[in-house]
N, C-alpha and C positions, 0 to 999 in steps of 0.2 A: 542462434541455433536451436530448439528446444528438447526439449527426451523428450522420445517417441511413445507412446502409449502400449500400454502394456510391462516397458522396465518396471525395474523397480528401487525401490531407493529406502531403505532399515524396512520397516515393514506394510511400507505403505507402494501398490500398485499403482501406476498414470494413468488413467481409464481420458482425460482428458487436456488442453487447453484452454484458461479460466481467462486469461492475461497475460499481455506481455509492458511490462513500462522499462524505462531507462535502468531501473537496479535488479530488474526478477521478471520470473514469470512464474505465474500462479497455476497450480495445476489444478484438477478435479483426481484425487487421487480413493481409495479403499484402502481401509485399512484391514490388510489380507485375516488379522486377529481377529477382529473384533464385528467385520464386516459390515461396518459401515464405511462417508463415505465422509469427507472433510475437504476444505482446501489448505493446498500445501506451495507456500512463496521460497522461490529458489532467488537464493541471493545471484545475480548474473548479470553485472553494472553492465551499461555499454558502454562499446567500444574498451574495455579494460580486461573482456574475460575471453576465451576460449573454450570450446570442449573438445575434448579429445574423444577418439573412439569408443572407448569403452565409457561413455557416460561422465565424468571426471571431467571438473571442471579447474581451470588453470587461466594465471594471468597475461594477456601480450606480453610480446616486449615492451621491454621499457615500462609496464605499468605496474611493475611488483608492489612499490611501495604502496600506492595509490589505491591498488586491491584490498592490498592487506588492513589497510587504516579502514575502508571501508565494511570489509568484510568483519574486523572490531565493532564496529559502529552499528551493525547490522544485526551483531547477537547483542551486545547492552543497548541495544533498542526493544530486538525480542523482550529481554527479560523486565524494561520496565514497562513493557505493553500486555505481558503475563499478567502484570498488579493493578490490569485498569479492569475495573466489570461495571459496565453503564449500558443499560438496552440499547441505548443507538448509537455504540463504538464497535464494531465486531471483535471479536477477542481471539487472543493469543493460549493457546492450549499447550502450544510443547514449542520448544527450541532446541535444535542439534547440529550438530556438523558431520557433515559427510563429504569423500570425493571433492576434495577440497575446496567444498565452500558451506553457506551455512543453509537450514531453512526454516520457516516459520509455521508451525501446525493450525490452522485456524480450522472455524465452526462454516459446514455449506450454510449459505445461504438461501433460501431458495425468495424470489422473487424476479424483481427485474430493475437496472440503472435506471435512474434518470432521464440519462443517454440513448439508452432503448426506447423508454419512451415520447422522450423525444420527436424522436425518428419514427415509432408507430401511430402518434396521437397529433403531432406538431405544437405549439407552445400552451403553456400552464395558467388557469385562471388565475386573479388575485388572491381567490377566496384556497385554490388549491394551494401555493403559496404559502399562502398563513399558515395552515395544518403543517408545511412542513418546517415552518423560520424554529418556532420555537419547542419540540425537538431538538433538532441541530443544533442551535445555542445554548441548551443546556446541554449538550454535548460537549461544543465548546470551550463553557465554564469548568467544565469536570475536567478539561486537562488541562486547562490552563492554573489550576489548583493543582494539580500534578505534575504544574513543572514541562507538560510537551506536547510541541509543536506538531499540528499532521502534514502540512505544509503541498500538500498535492491534494486541494479539493479544486474538486470540478464532479462537471456531472456522469462521468462515466464511474466517479467512487463515490457515487451515493448509491444505496443498492434502496427502492422499495418492497418491499416482504409482501407477501404475499396477504396481511392483517395489516397491510400501509399502513408501518410504520417505517421509516427510515431510520436507513445501518448507512453509519459510515467506514469506508470500506479503507483497501490497501496503506497499512501503514509506513511502507517500503521506504518515504522519504523523512519519516519522523523526526525530530531533534528533539534534544536535550531543550528548555527553555536556555535564550541567547546564547547556544554554542554556537563557535567559530564555525562554518566549513572551511571545507579546505581547495584550496584553488585545481586539485585534480581532479577535485570527488564533484564538487559543483555544489550546489544551494536547492537542487533537484524543482519541481513542481514544474506545471505545462504552459507552455504559450498561451497567454489568452488569458488567466486564471492563475499566473506566478507574479506577487506582491513586486515590487522594483527591487525590495534587499535581496532579492534572491537572485535578482544580477550580478552581484557587488562583488569584487572578490577584497579580501575574505564577505562572506556574508552573513548577517546577525538576521537571525528571525525571531519573532515572537507572537504575543494574541493577534497583535494584528495582521499579520502574515493570513492566517487563517479566514479572519473577518474577512480580509480582500478575497480572496479566495470563495470562501461566501455566498460573497456581497458579486462577483461574476460570473458565477455560477444563476443566482436570481432571476442576475441584467439575461445570461443567454436563454432562460427557461420564459421570461415574459418578449 
């Protein structure tokens, strides 16, 4: 269940839902103090969380430990991602806890995802893919140098900005390099784009995990 438009989190008014995945919901919000729009990612793991009438989040019966482990990881990843600064990676501006869960505040990126462009235009030409490859591989190299694995590269998580530059979105599945994934939480990833190691328990991800996701994305684009 997503939050209703017009509801508030801290100083942010929810305007719309931008996307929903296995680990959370991303909203378009307005900072009521600055009167600026941002994207706000809420930790809301599918199958582990439920929302109360007042909007607060709590774990479902029997999922307390898994929910709390995921919450700690979500906040730890927020701290890690807040230190990243690369033109082709979505930035995390702030991370905070409220109403029993946690949030990551990010810029609102104007453009269309590769998934939206596929639906609109069909497949991409080799020349168009060449233009995407260098900046995306550079972004993955930057992540590897800092010990971070994105873990969920797919067309809907790559935005093509209005200037034509690709931006890798949605770090809700990100992991510290070589960190084991708890069985209860799983290794994330999306069907058709997740590497084989993401299906193992315990799963251990690495740079090859993101290369696989990017390769599967490029295969889909052609």
